[in-house]
N, C-alpha and C positions, 0 to 999 in steps of 0.2 A: 091456209095450207093448200097447196096446189095438188099434192099427191092424193089420189083417191084412196080412201080407207077400204079395207076388205070388210065384208059383212061381219058385224059384231066386234070389229076392232075399235079400241078406245084410245084416244090421246091422253097420256098421263102427264106430260110436261112439254113445254115449248119455250124457246127463248132465242134471242139473237146469238149468233156464233159465226166464227170463221173456220174454214177448213183449210189446213196447210196442204197445198199441192205444189211441191217444189218451190220455185221462186215466188209464186203468187199465193196469196192467202185470201181467197174469195170470201166475201161476206154473205150471210144468208140467215136462214132459220134452221134450228135443230129441233126435231120433234122426237119424243119418245112415246111409243104406243105400247100396248100390252103385247105386241108381236114383233115390232121393228124399231130400228133407230133410223131416222130419215133426215138427211141434210138437203135443203133446197137453197141453191145459190140465188142471189139477186140477179136480175136480168142484165144489169150494167157491168158485170164482171167480164173479164176476158174469158176465163174458164167458167162456163155456166153449166147448169144441169143439176141432177139429183143423184145423191148417193144413198143407197139403201142397204142396211144390214139386218138380216133376221136375228132376233134375239138368241135363237139357238146356235148361231154361229159365233157369238161373242164369248171369248174365253177369259178376258181380263180388261180392266180399265184402270189406268194409272195416271196420277198427276205427273206432268212433265213440264219442261221448259219450252217456251215458244222459240223456234229457231229462225234466224234470219238467213236467207239464201239456203235453207235446208241444212245448215251446218253450225251457225254461230248462236249460242244461247243468248237470248235477250231478256226474257222475263218468265218467271215461274207461274204462268197462268193458262196452261194448256192441259188437255186431257187426252191421253192416247188410248184408243179403243182397239184391242187386238182380236183378231178372228182366228178360227180354226185353221184356215189355210195360210196363216202367217202374215196376213195383211195388217196394216196399222193405219188407222185414221186418226189424225191429230186435230182436235178442235180447240180453238182459242175461245174461251167463254168465261163468264162470271159464275161463281158458285160451283167450281169444278169438283169440289169434294161432295157436294150434294148431288150433282149430276152423276158422279161415279157411283155413289151408294144406290141411287135410284135405277141406274142402268143395270148394275149387277143384280139388284133385287128383282127387277123385271125379268132378267135373263136366268134367274134361279141359281145364281152364283153367290158364294159367300163373299162378303165385303169385309175382309179382315182388317 
């Protein structure tokens, strides 16, 4: 993990994932800590960088379809994480139901 943890912050879960960013879906690692959700892209992607969402900003996480060219449904293997400001991050990953449950639990949200 490249992102520095805050004092006392603990990593709860990490795995490979892709973040849908328009036409590109860069690969990387998704990390859930007891305070944040962190996506770190691999260096060889066109769109590189880190996306960080504080758990207090997360309002929902829902299983969704992976979209080709941001419009055409391809496969039901993504997780959409929605924030208070209306943003949506779509992660393509394995075990999306488990990820959903653990993200919502860490964020103090009910996982109905």
